[in-house]
C-alpha positions as CSV (number, residue, x, y, z in Angstrom):
1,M,86.2,-37.9,17.8
2,R,83.8,-38.6,14.9
3,K,82.3,-35.4,13.4
4,T,78.7,-36.4,12.6
5,L,76.3,-34.1,10.1
6,F,74.3,-33.4,13.0
7,K,77.0,-31.7,14.8
8,K,78.3,-30.1,11.7
9,Y,75.3,-28.7,10.7
10,L,74.5,-27.4,14.5
11,R,78.0,-26.0,14.6
12,I,77.7,-24.0,11.4
13,T,74.3,-22.9,11.9
14,S,75.1,-21.6,15.7
15,L,78.2,-19.8,14.1
16,I,76.0,-18.1,11.6
17,V,73.4,-17.2,14.5
18,V,76.4,-15.8,16.5
19,I,78.0,-13.8,13.8
20,S,74.5,-12.2,12.8
21,F,73.9,-11.4,16.4
22,L,77.6,-9.7,16.6
23,F,77.0,-7.9,13.2
24,L,73.6,-6.6,14.3
25,S,75.1,-5.5,17.7
26,F,77.7,-3.7,15.9
27,V,75.4,-1.9,13.6
28,M,73.0,-1.1,16.3
29,L,75.7,0.3,18.4
30,I,76.8,2.6,15.6
31,F,73.1,3.5,14.7
32,V,72.4,4.2,18.3
33,S,75.5,6.2,19.1
34,N,75.1,8.5,15.9
35,Y,71.4,8.9,16.5
36,W,72.0,9.7,20.2
37,R,74.9,11.9,19.6
38,S,73.1,13.9,16.9
39,E,69.8,14.2,19.0
40,K,72.0,15.4,22.1
41,C,73.9,17.9,20.2
42,A,70.7,19.3,18.7
43,L,69.1,19.3,22.2
44,L,72.3,21.2,23.5
45,R,72.1,23.7,20.7
46,K,68.4,24.1,21.0
47,N,68.9,25.0,24.9
48,A,71.9,27.2,24.3
49,E,69.8,29.2,21.6
50,S,67.3,29.4,24.3
51,V,69.6,30.6,26.9
52,A,71.3,33.2,24.5
53,T,68.0,34.6,23.7
54,I,67.1,35.1,27.3
55,A,70.6,36.4,27.9
56,A,70.0,39.0,24.9
57,N,66.8,40.0,26.3
58,S,68.1,40.6,29.8
59,V,70.7,43.1,28.7
60,T,70.4,46.0,31.4
61,S,72.6,48.8,30.3
62,V,74.4,49.8,27.3
63,Q,77.1,52.3,27.8
64,D,80.2,52.7,25.6
65,N,79.6,49.4,24.0
66,F,79.6,47.7,27.3
67,Y,76.6,45.4,27.8
68,S,75.5,44.3,31.2
69,I,73.3,40.8,31.7
70,D,70.9,40.4,34.5
71,G,73.0,37.9,36.1
72,K,70.6,36.9,39.1
73,R,67.8,36.4,36.5
74,M,70.0,34.5,34.3
75,K,71.2,32.1,36.9
76,I,67.6,31.0,37.7
77,F,67.1,30.3,33.9
78,I,70.5,28.5,33.6
79,A,70.0,26.2,36.4
80,A,66.7,25.4,35.0
81,F,67.7,24.6,31.8
82,S,70.9,22.8,33.2
83,E,68.9,20.5,35.1
84,N,66.3,19.9,32.5
85,I,69.0,18.6,29.9
86,D,71.5,17.1,32.5
87,A,74.2,19.4,31.2
88,D,76.6,22.1,31.9
89,I,75.6,25.8,30.9
90,F,77.7,28.7,31.2
91,V,77.8,32.3,29.7
92,T,81.1,33.9,28.7
93,R,82.0,37.5,27.4
94,L,83.9,37.8,24.3
95,S,87.1,37.9,26.2
96,G,86.4,34.2,27.2
97,Q,85.8,34.9,30.8
98,I,82.9,32.7,32.2
99,E,80.3,35.1,34.1
100,I,77.4,32.9,34.8
101,A,77.5,28.9,34.9
102,S,75.5,26.2,36.3
103,Y,77.3,22.8,36.3
104,D,76.0,19.2,36.6
105,S,77.0,17.7,40.1
106,G,79.7,15.4,38.4
107,S,81.5,18.0,36.4
108,A,85.0,18.3,36.8
109,V,85.6,21.9,35.7
110,N,88.4,24.4,36.0
111,E,86.6,28.0,36.5
112,T,89.8,29.6,36.5
113,K,90.3,29.0,32.9
114,Q,88.9,31.1,30.1
115,V,87.6,30.1,26.9
116,S,90.2,30.3,24.1
117,Q,89.6,33.1,21.6
118,D,89.7,30.3,18.8
119,I,86.7,28.8,20.1
120,I,85.1,32.3,20.8
121,Q,85.7,33.3,17.3
122,K,84.2,30.0,16.0
123,V,81.0,30.8,18.1
124,V,80.8,34.4,16.8
125,A,81.2,33.1,13.3
126,G,78.1,31.3,13.5
127,G,78.2,28.6,16.1
128,Y,80.6,25.9,17.5
129,T,80.2,22.2,18.0
130,A,83.0,19.9,19.2
131,Q,83.9,17.2,21.3
132,G,86.9,17.8,23.7
133,T,87.9,19.4,26.8
134,M,87.6,23.0,25.6
135,G,91.2,23.9,25.9
136,G,91.5,22.6,29.5
137,I,88.4,23.9,31.2
138,Y,87.3,20.3,31.4
139,S,89.4,17.3,32.7
140,Q,87.3,14.9,30.5
141,P,86.0,14.9,27.1
142,Y,82.8,16.6,26.7
143,Y,80.3,17.4,23.7
144,V,80.2,21.1,23.6
145,V,77.9,23.4,21.6
146,G,78.3,27.2,21.7
147,V,76.1,29.9,20.1
148,P,76.6,33.8,20.1
149,I,74.7,36.2,22.3
150,T,73.3,38.9,19.9
151,V,71.7,42.1,20.8
152,M,69.9,44.6,18.7
153,N,71.3,48.2,18.8
154,V,69.0,51.4,18.6
155,D,70.0,51.9,15.1
156,G,68.8,48.4,14.1
157,S,72.4,46.8,14.0
158,K,73.3,43.7,15.9
159,T,76.2,43.0,18.1
160,V,77.6,40.0,19.5
161,I,78.2,40.6,23.2
162,G,79.2,37.0,24.4
163,A,78.5,33.3,24.1
164,V,76.5,30.5,25.6
165,F,78.0,27.0,26.0
166,T,76.3,23.9,26.6
167,A,78.3,20.7,27.4
168,Y,77.4,17.1,28.1
169,N,80.0,14.5,29.6
170,V,81.0,11.9,27.0
171,R,81.3,9.5,29.8
172,S,77.8,9.8,30.9
173,F,77.0,8.9,27.2
174,N,79.3,6.0,27.2
175,I,77.6,4.7,30.3
176,F,74.1,5.1,28.6
177,L,75.6,3.3,25.4
178,G,76.9,0.5,27.7
179,E,73.7,0.1,29.3
180,I,71.8,0.0,26.0
181,M,74.4,-2.7,24.9
182,R,74.1,-4.8,28.3
183,V,70.2,-5.0,27.6
184,F,70.8,-5.8,24.0
185,L,73.3,-8.5,25.1
186,L,71.1,-10.1,27.6
187,A,68.2,-10.3,24.8
188,A,70.6,-11.5,22.2
189,I,71.8,-14.3,24.5
190,A,68.2,-15.3,25.4
191,A,67.4,-15.2,21.6
192,F,70.5,-17.2,21.0
193,I,69.5,-19.8,23.5
194,I,66.0,-20.2,22.0
195,S,67.6,-20.1,18.5
196,F,70.2,-22.8,19.4
197,C,67.3,-24.9,20.8
198,A,65.3,-24.5,17.7
199,V,68.2,-25.1,15.4
200,W,68.9,-28.2,17.4
201,L,65.6,-29.7,17.3
202,F,65.4,-29.0,13.3
203,S,68.9,-30.3,13.0
204,Y,68.0,-33.5,15.0
205,K,64.7,-34.1,13.0
206,L,66.4,-33.0,9.6
207,V,69.3,-35.6,10.2
208,R,67.5,-38.4,12.0
209,P,66.0,-39.9,8.5
210,L,69.8,-39.9,7.3
211,R,71.0,-41.7,10.4
212,N,68.2,-44.5,9.9
213,M,69.4,-44.8,6.4
214,A,73.0,-45.1,7.7
215,A,71.6,-47.8,10.3
216,A,69.7,-49.5,7.4
217,A,72.6,-49.5,5.1
218,H,74.9,-51.0,7.7
219,S,72.2,-53.6,8.1
220,F,72.3,-54.3,4.2
221,G,75.9,-54.7,4.7
222,K,75.4,-57.7,7.1
223,G,72.8,-59.3,4.6
224,D,69.5,-58.0,6.4
225,F,67.3,-56.3,3.8
226,S,64.2,-56.3,6.0
227,V,64.9,-52.8,7.4
228,R,62.9,-49.8,6.2
229,V,63.2,-46.1,7.0
230,P,60.3,-44.4,8.2
231,V,58.8,-41.6,5.8
232,T,57.8,-38.6,7.9
233,S,57.5,-35.9,5.4
234,E,56.9,-35.2,1.6
235,D,60.1,-32.9,1.1
236,E,63.5,-34.0,-0.3
237,I,64.1,-36.0,2.5
238,G,60.9,-38.0,2.6
239,Q,61.4,-38.5,-1.2
240,L,65.0,-39.7,-0.3
241,A,63.7,-42.2,2.2
242,M,60.9,-43.4,-0.2
243,A,63.7,-44.0,-2.8
244,F,65.9,-45.9,-0.2
245,N,63.1,-48.1,0.6
246,N,62.3,-48.7,-2.9
247,M,66.0,-49.7,-3.3
248,A,65.7,-51.7,-0.4
249,R,62.9,-53.7,-1.8
250,S,65.0,-54.2,-5.0
251,L,67.8,-55.3,-3.2
252,A,65.8,-57.8,-1.2
253,S,64.1,-58.9,-4.3
254,G,67.6,-59.2,-6.1
255,E,69.0,-61.0,-3.2
256,N,66.1,-63.5,-3.2
257,A,66.3,-64.0,-6.9
258,S,70.1,-64.4,-6.4
259,R,69.6,-67.0,-4.0
260,N,67.0,-68.7,-6.0
261,F,69.4,-68.5,-9.2
262,V,72.4,-70.1,-7.2
263,A,70.2,-72.9,-6.0
264,N,68.6,-73.3,-9.6
265,V,71.9,-73.6,-11.0
266,S,73.4,-75.8,-8.3
267,H,70.5,-78.2,-8.8
268,E,70.8,-78.0,-12.8
269,L,74.4,-78.6,-12.7
270,K,74.2,-81.1,-10.0
271,T,71.5,-83.5,-11.5
272,P,72.9,-84.0,-15.0
273,M,76.6,-84.2,-14.0
274,T,75.7,-86.9,-11.2
275,T,73.7,-88.9,-14.0
276,I,76.6,-88.5,-16.4
277,A,79.3,-89.4,-14.0
278,G,77.3,-92.5,-12.8
279,F,76.5,-93.8,-16.3
280,I,79.9,-93.3,-17.5
281,D,81.5,-95.1,-14.5
282,G,79.0,-98.0,-14.9
283,I,80.1,-98.3,-18.5
284,L,83.8,-98.3,-17.6
285,D,83.6,-100.7,-14.8
286,G,81.3,-103.1,-16.5
287,T,78.2,-102.7,-14.2
288,I,76.1,-101.8,-17.3
289,P,76.2,-104.6,-20.0
290,P,77.4,-103.9,-23.7
291,E,73.9,-104.4,-25.1
292,K,72.4,-101.5,-22.8
293,Q,75.4,-99.2,-23.1
294,K,73.8,-97.4,-26.2
295,Y,70.6,-96.6,-24.3
296,Y,72.6,-95.1,-21.3
297,L,74.8,-93.2,-23.7
298,T,71.8,-91.6,-25.2
299,V,70.7,-90.5,-21.6
300,V,74.2,-89.1,-21.3
301,S,73.9,-87.3,-24.5
302,Q,70.6,-85.6,-23.4
303,E,72.1,-84.6,-20.0
304,V,75.1,-83.0,-21.9
305,K,72.7,-81.1,-24.2
306,R,70.9,-80.0,-21.1
307,L,74.2,-78.8,-19.8
308,S,74.9,-77.1,-23.0
309,R,71.6,-75.0,-22.7
310,L,72.4,-74.1,-19.3
311,V,75.7,-72.8,-20.6
312,R,74.0,-70.9,-23.5
313,T,71.5,-69.4,-21.1
314,M,74.1,-68.1,-18.8
315,L,76.2,-66.7,-21.7
316,A,73.1,-65.0,-23.1
317,L,72.4,-63.4,-19.7
318,S,76.0,-62.2,-19.5
319,R,75.9,-60.4,-22.8
320,I,72.7,-58.7,-21.7
321,D,74.3,-57.5,-18.4
322,S,77.4,-56.4,-20.2
323,G,75.4,-54.5,-23.1
324,E,77.2,-56.9,-25.8
325,L,74.1,-58.6,-27.0
326,K,74.0,-57.0,-30.5
327,L,71.5,-57.6,-33.3
328,H,72.7,-58.9,-36.8
329,P,69.8,-58.1,-38.7
330,A,68.7,-60.2,-41.9
331,R,65.6,-61.1,-44.0
332,F,64.3,-64.7,-43.2
333,D,61.3,-66.8,-43.2
334,L,59.7,-66.6,-39.8
335,T,57.1,-69.5,-40.3
336,N,60.2,-71.6,-41.2
337,T,62.0,-70.7,-38.0
338,I,58.7,-71.6,-36.1
339,L,58.4,-75.1,-37.8
340,I,62.3,-75.7,-37.1
341,A,61.5,-74.8,-33.3
342,F,58.5,-77.1,-33.2
343,L,60.7,-80.1,-34.8
344,S,63.1,-79.8,-31.6
345,F,60.2,-80.8,-29.3
346,E,58.7,-83.5,-31.5
347,K,59.3,-86.5,-29.1
348,A,58.0,-84.5,-26.3
349,I,55.0,-83.5,-28.2
350,E,54.2,-86.9,-29.2
351,D,54.9,-88.2,-25.6
352,K,52.3,-85.9,-24.1
353,K,50.0,-86.4,-27.2
354,L,49.7,-82.8,-27.8
355,E,47.5,-81.3,-30.7
356,I,49.4,-78.4,-32.7
357,R,47.1,-76.0,-34.3
358,G,47.8,-73.3,-36.8
359,L,50.6,-74.7,-38.8
360,E,48.5,-76.7,-41.2
361,D,47.6,-73.6,-43.3
362,A,51.0,-71.6,-42.7
363,E,52.4,-69.8,-45.3
364,S,56.0,-68.3,-45.7
365,L,56.2,-64.8,-44.3
366,F,59.5,-63.2,-44.3
367,V,60.6,-60.5,-41.9
368,D,63.6,-58.4,-40.9
369,G,65.4,-59.1,-37.8
370,D,68.1,-61.5,-36.2
371,P,67.3,-64.9,-37.3
372,D,69.1,-66.5,-34.4
373,M,67.8,-64.4,-31.7
374,I,64.2,-64.6,-32.8
375,H,64.8,-68.4,-33.2
376,Q,65.8,-68.3,-29.4
377,V,62.5,-66.4,-28.8
378,V,60.4,-68.9,-30.5
379,Y,62.2,-71.8,-28.9
380,N,61.9,-70.6,-25.4
381,L,58.2,-69.8,-25.8
382,I,57.5,-73.3,-27.5
383,E,59.5,-74.8,-24.8
384,N,57.3,-73.2,-22.2
385,A,54.1,-74.2,-24.2
386,V,55.2,-77.9,-24.3
387,K,56.3,-78.0,-20.8
388,F,53.2,-76.7,-19.0
389,T,50.5,-78.1,-21.4
390,N,48.4,-80.8,-19.9
391,E,48.5,-84.2,-21.3
392,G,46.3,-84.3,-24.5
393,G,46.1,-80.8,-24.7
394,Y,46.7,-78.2,-27.5
395,I,49.3,-75.7,-28.6
396,E,47.9,-72.9,-31.0
397,I,50.2,-70.9,-33.4
398,R,48.8,-67.7,-35.2
399,I,51.1,-65.5,-37.3
400,Q,49.6,-62.1,-38.3
401,D,51.1,-60.1,-40.9
402,L,50.0,-56.6,-40.0
403,S,50.6,-53.2,-41.9
404,D,53.2,-52.0,-39.4
405,R,54.3,-55.3,-37.5
406,T,54.6,-59.0,-37.5
407,S,52.9,-60.5,-34.7
408,V,53.1,-64.2,-33.3
409,I,50.6,-65.7,-31.0
410,I,51.4,-69.1,-28.9
411,K,48.5,-70.4,-26.9
412,N,48.5,-73.4,-24.9
413,S,45.9,-75.2,-22.7
414,G,46.6,-76.2,-19.1
415,A,46.8,-74.8,-15.8
416,G,47.7,-71.1,-16.9
417,I,49.3,-68.6,-14.6
418,A,47.8,-66.8,-11.6
419,P,46.9,-63.3,-12.0
420,D,49.4,-62.0,-9.4
421,E,52.2,-63.6,-11.2
422,L,51.5,-62.1,-14.6
423,S,53.4,-59.0,-14.1
424,L,56.3,-61.0,-12.5
425,I,57.0,-63.7,-15.1
426,F,59.4,-61.6,-17.2
427,D,61.7,-60.9,-14.3
428,R,65.1,-62.6,-14.3
429,F,65.3,-65.9,-12.1
430,Y,61.4,-65.8,-11.4
431,K,59.5,-69.3,-11.6
432,T,55.9,-69.8,-11.6
433,D,56.6,-73.5,-10.7
434,K,58.6,-73.2,-7.4
435,S,58.8,-76.9,-6.7
436,R,60.2,-77.9,-10.0
437,S,57.4,-80.4,-10.4
438,Q,56.9,-79.3,-13.9
439,D,59.8,-76.8,-14.4
440,K,62.7,-79.1,-13.9
441,N,65.0,-77.7,-16.4
442,G,64.3,-74.1,-16.0
443,M,66.1,-71.3,-14.0
444,G,63.9,-68.3,-14.6
445,L,65.7,-66.7,-17.2
446,G,64.0,-67.9,-20.4
447,L,61.2,-65.2,-20.5
448,Y,63.6,-62.5,-19.2
449,I,65.9,-63.2,-22.2
450,V,62.8,-63.3,-24.3
451,R,61.8,-60.0,-23.5
452,T,65.2,-58.6,-23.8
453,I,65.5,-59.9,-27.4
454,V,61.9,-58.6,-28.4
455,K,62.7,-55.1,-27.1
456,L,65.9,-55.1,-29.0
457,H,64.1,-55.6,-32.2
458,G,62.1,-52.7,-31.1
459,G,59.0,-54.8,-30.3
460,E,56.9,-55.8,-27.2
461,I,56.0,-59.1,-25.9
462,T,52.8,-59.5,-23.5
463,V,51.0,-62.4,-21.9
464,S,47.5,-63.3,-20.8
465,S,46.0,-66.5,-18.9
466,V,43.0,-67.8,-17.5
467,Q,43.7,-70.3,-14.7
468,N,43.0,-73.9,-15.6
469,E,42.1,-73.0,-19.0
470,Y,44.8,-71.5,-21.1
471,C,48.0,-69.3,-21.3
472,Q,48.9,-67.1,-24.3
473,F,52.0,-64.9,-25.2
474,E,52.3,-62.6,-28.1
475,F,55.1,-60.9,-29.5
476,W,55.4,-58.5,-32.2
477,I,58.4,-57.0,-34.0
478,P,57.9,-53.9,-36.3
479,K,58.4,-53.9,-40.0
480,I,61.3,-51.9,-41.6
481,K,59.8,-49.2,-43.8
482,E,60.9,-49.3,-47.3
483,P,61.8,-46.2,-49.4
484,P,58.9,-45.1,-51.8
485,K,59.6,-46.5,-55.4
486,L,58.9,-44.3,-58.4
487,K,55.8,-45.3,-60.8
488,D,58.4,-46.3,-63.6
489,G,60.5,-48.2,-61.3
490,S,63.7,-46.5,-61.9
491,A,66.1,-45.4,-59.3
492,E,66.4,-42.1,-60.6
493,Q,64.2,-39.2,-59.1
494,A,62.4,-36.7,-61.1
495,K,64.2,-33.4,-61.4
496,E,62.2,-30.3,-60.7
């Protein structure tokens, strides 16, 4: 049987509630028992002392140290006290003989028995409190309190003439405790049922988002990334649900990008390979005459270069993902790098009759960075500009030498980029031209690689565009701060 989180939480919480109730019952039983016992003993002692005072005041004769108590009068008082406190009361002489007594209806007393002298001596010494059968007087345990009966002599001295005992059946006390525990247990069961229902409801609500996440994760495993988890709170569970939904959106976006990537790579591989295979077969089987072979071999060469660019792009992406893309900094001429990149697109620029602005007055500008990587940045940006500039349009280059950075701006006329796509164009596999009508060679990785390289240099790249007017990319790389030189130009520092 599968143990769910809901069952585990419910079981543990219910166990804690049960243990808490049992512990509370145990503590309450001890507290009530001790409190009631002390209160009952105090009540027994108080009544015993009252009866002893009445007995001392009811002494009728004193002769040769023999004291006589008015038994008739005492029986009335003892019966009243006994009924009031629901206990046995009896008066004894110092010999232990019971003279006057009033017993509860359920008492099992052996009236032939005398109180032992040990108990009498304890009473005379100041009082007696115990639990037991009083040496066989009772057949069951009783709480017993004994106090002395003290009379005042003519000469002012005091004499103990007997003892008053009050006794309460322990069994009655146990019945009383049992009733209390029964009521408490009934209340505890009712409270436990209510607590169990509350815990069940709370556990169900707590675990429900996790169940939804598990179901959604199961759907993700099957390739369905459309499932979302409802966010019903702002606590940790709600934050987890929001993070899960964000993850789902990222997975869906990554899945779509991956599918687009596979489709793009398949297309990019299939087209040049088909062209290469067709022309090579045509040359080999003689379909293409010798005078045209050079032309078609040139086409084959271009397609091979296209495949080479694709492989380089894939290798660059692999190095980025594995963290192996490292800088090899050196000082190089940025202007020369830009000129070399433009020369790579000379034919395409002439075919589209594009105007190149900003290079006519360009001067050498040396910067610190990885020459190969910066060349790739410039190459990709110029390639995009050439690709998307309208026929007869322009490409403008501006190089700015600022105090803390070197900035390059590449602006081209054309359709531009829609505002809702500006924040996405640096994402991997993203292509603004989904139809491939213009972007026939791209896979949506160029700008992603450009941004990665620029960030590795500690710089940033931004884009701005106005549709049907222009598109502009600007990137900058920071300057390396040189250590301050001494005024005399020497390498030694002045000593204090």
